[in-house]
C-alpha positions in Angstrom: 111.1 89.9 106.4 107.9 88.3 107.2 105.2 90.6 109.0 105.1 89.6 112.7 101.4 88.4 112.3 102.4 86.1 109.4 105.1 84.7 111.7 102.8 84.1 114.6 100.3 82.1 112.7 103.0 80.3 110.6 105.7 79.6 113.3 104.4 79.2 116.9 100.8 79.3 117.7 101.0 77.4 120.8 97.8 78.3 122.3 96.4 74.9 124.0 93.0 76.5 123.8 90.1 74.1 124.7 86.6 74.4 123.4 84.6 76.7 123.1 86.8 78.3 120.4 87.8 81.9 121.2 87.1 84.4 118.4 85.9 87.8 118.3 84.3 89.2 115.2 85.7 92.6 114.0 83.3 93.2 111.0 85.3 90.9 108.8 88.3 93.0 109.1 91.7 91.4 110.4 92.0 91.8 114.0 94.0 95.1 115.1 97.7 93.6 115.7 98.8 96.5 117.7 97.5 97.0 121.4 98.3 98.6 124.6 98.5 97.4 128.0 97.6 99.8 130.8 99.7 99.0 133.7 98.1 99.6 137.1 99.7 101.7 139.7 102.3 100.2 141.9 102.6 97.2 139.7 105.1 95.4 141.8 103.1 95.4 145.0 100.6 92.9 146.1 97.7 95.4 145.3 99.3 96.0 141.9 99.7 92.4 141.0 96.1 91.8 141.9 94.6 94.7 140.0 93.9 93.6 136.3 95.6 95.1 133.4 93.7 96.4 130.8 93.8 96.2 127.0 93.0 98.8 124.7 94.0 99.5 121.0 97.1 101.7 120.4 95.4 103.3 117.5 91.7 102.8 117.6 91.4 103.4 113.8 92.9 100.1 113.5 90.0 98.6 115.3 89.2 97.3 118.8 91.5 95.3 121.0 90.0 92.3 122.9 91.9 90.0 125.1 89.5 86.8 124.3 90.5 87.5 120.7 93.3 84.9 120.7 95.3 87.0 117.9 95.4 90.2 120.4 95.7 88.5 123.8 98.4 89.9 126.2 99.8 88.0 129.0 101.5 89.0 132.4 103.8 86.8 134.6 105.5 88.0 137.8 108.6 86.4 139.5 108.8 86.9 143.3 112.0 86.6 145.1 112.3 86.3 148.9 115.9 87.6 149.5 115.8 86.0 152.9 115.1 82.6 152.1 116.3 82.5 148.5 113.1 81.1 147.3 111.2 82.0 144.4 107.3 82.2 143.6 105.0 83.0 140.6 102.1 85.1 140.0 100.2 85.7 137.0 98.3 88.8 136.9 95.1 89.0 134.8 94.4 90.9 131.7 91.0 92.2 130.8 89.6 94.7 128.3 89.5 98.2 129.2 86.6 98.8 131.5 85.7 95.1 131.8 84.9 93.3 135.2 86.8 90.0 135.7 84.6 86.8 136.2 86.3 86.4 139.7 88.6 89.0 141.4 92.4 88.3 141.2 93.8 86.6 144.2 95.8 89.1 146.1 98.9 87.4 146.7 101.0 87.4 150.2 104.3 88.7 149.4 107.6 88.3 151.7 109.2 91.1 153.3 111.3 93.1 150.9 110.4 90.9 148.0 112.1 91.7 144.7 109.2 91.4 142.1 109.6 91.3 138.3 107.1 91.2 135.5 107.4 89.8 132.0 104.9 90.5 129.3 103.9 88.3 126.2 101.7 89.2 123.3 99.9 87.3 120.7 99.7 90.3 118.1 102.5 92.4 116.5 103.4 95.2 118.7 102.4 95.6 122.7 102.9 99.0 124.1 102.9 99.4 127.9 101.1 102.4 129.3 100.7 103.9 132.9 100.1 106.8 134.9 103.0 109.4 135.4 105.7 107.7 136.9 104.4 104.0 136.9 106.5 102.7 134.2 109.8 104.4 135.1 109.0 103.7 138.9 109.0 99.9 138.1 111.8 99.6 135.8 109.7 98.8 132.9 111.4 98.5 129.4 109.2 98.1 126.4 112.0 98.4 123.9 114.3 101.6 123.0 113.5 105.1 122.1 110.2 104.2 121.1 111.1 101.3 119.1 109.1 98.6 120.9 110.4 95.0 121.0 107.1 93.8 119.6 105.5 91.1 121.6 107.8 91.4 124.7 108.4 93.7 127.7 109.6 93.5 131.3 109.8 95.5 134.4 112.4 95.1 137.0 113.9 91.8 135.5 117.5 92.6 136.0 117.2 93.2 139.8 115.2 90.2 140.1 118.3 88.1 138.3 120.8 89.7 140.3 119.4 88.9 143.4 118.8 85.3 142.1 122.4 85.0 141.2 123.5 86.2 144.6 121.4 83.5 146.3 122.9 80.9 144.0 126.3 82.0 145.1 125.4 81.8 148.8 123.8 78.4 148.5 120.3 79.8 149.2 118.9 79.0 145.8 119.3 75.6 144.0 118.8 75.3 140.3 117.3 71.7 139.8 119.0 69.5 137.4 117.8 69.3 133.8 117.4 65.5 133.7 118.2 63.1 130.9 115.6 62.8 128.2 114.2 59.8 126.8 116.8 59.9 123.7 119.7 59.7 126.3 120.7 63.5 125.9 120.2 66.4 128.5 116.6 67.7 128.6 116.4 70.8 126.5 116.3 74.2 127.9 115.1 77.6 126.3 118.8 78.2 125.2 119.3 74.9 123.5 119.6 75.2 119.6 117.4 72.5 119.3 114.6 74.6 120.7 115.2 78.2 119.8 113.7 80.1 116.9 114.5 83.4 115.3 113.1 85.2 118.2 113.9 83.0 121.4 112.9 84.0 125.0 109.7 85.8 124.0 106.4 85.2 125.4 105.1 83.3 128.6 103.7 80.1 129.6 100.8 82.1 131.5 97.5 81.0 130.8 94.0 82.5 131.5 90.3 81.3 132.0 87.8 82.6 129.7 84.2 82.2 131.0 80.9 83.4 129.8 81.2 86.1 132.6 84.6 87.5 131.7 88.2 86.5 132.3 89.6 84.8 135.2 92.9 83.6 136.8 93.5 79.9 135.8 93.2 78.6 139.5 91.9 75.5 140.8 89.2 77.4 142.6 88.2 79.0 139.2 88.4 75.7 137.1 85.5 74.4 139.7 83.4 77.5 139.2 83.8 77.6 135.7 83.9 74.0 134.2 83.3 74.7 130.8 85.8 77.7 130.6 88.3 77.8 127.7 92.1 78.2 128.5 93.7 80.9 126.7 97.5 80.6 126.2 100.4 82.5 124.9 102.7 81.1 122.1 106.2 80.7 123.5 109.4 78.9 123.5 108.7 78.5 127.2 105.5 76.5 126.6 107.0 74.5 123.9 109.7 73.3 126.2 107.8 73.2 129.5 104.6 71.3 128.1 105.3 69.8 124.4 108.8 68.8 124.7 109.2 67.9 128.1 106.0 65.8 127.7 107.3 63.9 124.9 110.9 63.4 126.1 110.1 62.4 129.6 111.3 65.6 131.2 110.2 67.5 134.1 110.1 71.4 134.0 111.1 73.5 136.9 108.1 74.6 138.7 107.5 77.0 141.6 104.6 77.9 143.9 101.8 79.8 142.5 100.9 82.6 144.7 97.5 83.0 143.3 96.8 79.1 143.8 98.0 78.0 147.2 99.4 74.6 147.0 99.9 74.6 143.1 103.4 74.7 141.4 103.6 76.4 137.8 106.3 77.0 135.1 107.7 80.4 134.4 109.9 82.2 132.3 112.2 83.6 134.9 112.7 79.7 136.2 113.4 78.7 132.5 116.1 81.5 132.1 117.9 80.9 135.2 117.9 77.3 134.6 119.2 77.6 131.1 121.7 80.0 132.3 123.0 77.6 134.7 122.8 74.2 133.1 122.8 74.8 129.3 126.0 73.5 127.9 127.8 75.2 125.0 127.0 76.2 122.6 124.3 78.3 124.3 121.8 80.2 122.6 121.4 84.1 123.1 119.3 86.6 121.3 121.1 87.3 118.1 121.1 90.6 116.2 118.9 89.2 113.4 116.2 88.6 115.9 113.2 90.9 114.5 112.3 91.9 118.1 115.6 93.2 118.7 116.0 95.1 115.5 115.2 98.8 114.9 113.4 99.3 111.5 114.7 96.0 110.1 118.4 96.9 111.0 120.6 95.4 113.6 120.7 97.4 116.8 123.1 96.1 119.4 121.6 98.6 122.1 118.3 96.9 121.6 119.8 93.6 121.7 121.6 94.2 125.1 118.2 95.9 126.5 116.2 92.7 125.4 118.9 90.3 126.8 118.9 92.0 130.1 115.2 91.2 130.6 116.0 87.4 130.3 119.2 87.2 132.1 121.5 87.1 129.2 124.8 89.0 128.7 124.7 92.3 126.8 126.2 92.5 123.3 128.8 95.2 123.0 130.5 94.1 119.8 128.7 92.8 116.5 130.2 89.3 117.1 128.6 88.7 120.4 125.2 88.7 118.5 126.3 87.2 115.2 123.3 85.9 113.3 125.4 83.9 110.9 126.9 82.0 113.8 123.3 81.4 115.5 122.3 79.9 112.1 125.5 77.5 112.0 124.7 76.4 115.5 120.9 75.5 114.6 122.0 73.9 111.5 124.7 71.8 113.4 122.3 70.7 116.4 118.5 70.9 115.5 118.0 68.9 112.5 119.9 65.8 114.0 118.2 65.7 117.3 114.7 66.2 115.4 115.5 63.1 113.3 116.8 61.1 116.2 113.7 62.1 118.3 111.3 61.7 115.6 109.4 58.6 116.9 109.2 60.4 120.3 107.7 63.6 118.7 104.9 61.7 117.1 101.9 59.8 118.6 101.7 56.2 118.0 99.4 53.2 119.0 101.5 52.7 122.4 101.5 56.4 123.1 98.6 58.1 121.3 98.8 61.4 123.3 102.5 61.8 123.2 104.0 63.9 120.5 100.7 65.6 119.8 100.9 68.8 117.7 100.9 72.0 119.8 98.5 73.5 117.1 96.8 71.2 114.6 96.2 74.2 112.3 100.0 74.4 111.7 101.1 70.8 111.9 99.9 67.3 112.6 102.4 66.3 115.1 105.1 67.7 117.2 107.9 66.6 114.9 106.2 68.3 111.9 105.6 71.4 114.1 109.4 71.5 115.2 110.3 71.1 111.4 108.2 73.8 110.1 109.3 76.0 112.9 112.9 75.4 111.8 112.2 76.3 108.4 110.3 79.5 109.3 113.1 80.4 111.3 116.0 79.7 108.9 114.1 81.7 106.4 113.3 84.7 108.6 117.0 84.8 109.8 118.2 84.5 106.2 120.5 81.5 107.2 120.8 80.2 103.7 122.5 83.3 102.6 124.5 83.6 105.7 126.0 80.2 105.9 125.7 79.3 102.2 123.8 76.1 102.4 120.0 75.3 101.8 117.8 74.4 104.4 118.3 70.7 104.8 114.5 70.3 105.9 111.8 70.0 103.4 108.0 70.0 104.4 104.8 68.6 102.9 101.9 71.0 103.4 98.3 70.3 102.6 95.5 72.4 101.0 94.7 73.9 104.6 98.5 74.9 105.2 98.9 72.1 107.6 102.4 70.6 107.7 101.8 66.8 107.4 105.4 65.4 106.7 108.8 66.6 106.9 112.2 65.1 105.4 115.5 65.9 106.9 118.4 65.6 104.6 121.4 65.3 107.1 123.8 64.2 104.3 123.9 68.0 103.3 124.6 69.0 107.1 127.4 66.6 107.4 129.1 67.6 104.1 128.7 71.3 105.2 130.1 70.3 108.8 133.3 68.5 107.3 134.1 71.6 105.1 133.4 73.9 108.0 135.0 71.7 110.8 137.7 74.4 111.5 135.1 77.0 112.5 132.9 74.7 114.8 135.2 75.1 117.8 135.5 78.9 117.2 131.6 79.2 117.3 131.4 77.0 120.3 134.0 79.1 122.1 132.2 82.2 121.0 129.0 81.0 122.8 130.5 79.6 125.4 127.9 78.8 128.4 130.1 79.6 131.3 131.4 82.7 129.8 127.8 83.8 129.1 126.7 83.0 132.6 129.5 84.9 134.2 128.8 88.0 131.8 125.5 88.4 133.6 127.0 88.7 137.1 
């Protein structure tokens, strides 16, 4: 099992950071990978949302934690559901270093009466710990993991209540999920539960971004962009950002957006929107957090209680039995779906003379195009999940990596996959039935 910091650097550093580069020197030592986020009082209220979260080292002997160090940055996103209208809005609370002052005070949002508010957290390091005054975390329904075993980069507060309310509104016709649309390759646009998209720890992290200015951090709003035109944008590596920005842009798709309560008139992407849309519209097989996901394991061992706790935060059905979170089946679905679509879409996932900005790499320190980024991401996931041993077939994707560790080319051998699919044809329908999209959606009601 690769260490989480290695996974982050190698697998999904989708930061979209613009100049100036954000780094914090720590006497030559590697940044402390384990930080704590201090949750403000009443975090689900308008005042709580507008109170900056504070980042501090979980263990100070491991070094400081700084929000402007992209290896330690933490992110927060709120979904706000109006039960009367069935509408969803989004708000991105700000994170600063402990004791720091924001460059601009966060906008205090106007919440609808009886709003149902939920929070999701993302992190660029290894393990993020939520901390609050007495009763704050429990009162907000915050889940950081189970029995002291944190998920790692992910946490949430009040998410199950938010999703239940959204499901009710969908049934009542108050909330309409927008269609996925058709991608440039003629297939449905991808979702965060597509086996074309997912990696070994799907549904973690956020599409939230912040501004880093010479005066401190600020919410990324149109007003602050005018005030700080040279500010850098700090983002969170995530499947959500990969879908909403990189893949949707390359494939001609449009992500679901909702009003930004911090930036009136603007619409933004969000984890809860992605999960609701994927729950409603992803066709079978649907990707659900597997037992082999490092964030859903306890001390490197499968833990269905933790799998279910994680899934509840992202609107997925709990796993009561091992077969409901079978990692081998997850590997088989990846193998059947991802390499073939990557190869089909290769020209769309790479820039060319006609489309010089399409298919750009989300991180040029990892790969030189979106195609090679997706390929190296698949290779890393296949390795981390131990897929070769689980399905008894070698990885069909081989990479070319330069001296700086950047993936510059990828070769996909579909003949290996075809031969394997022929020999395992009898199990394919069983696998699809086990990950039936309608059944998974119904199980979250």
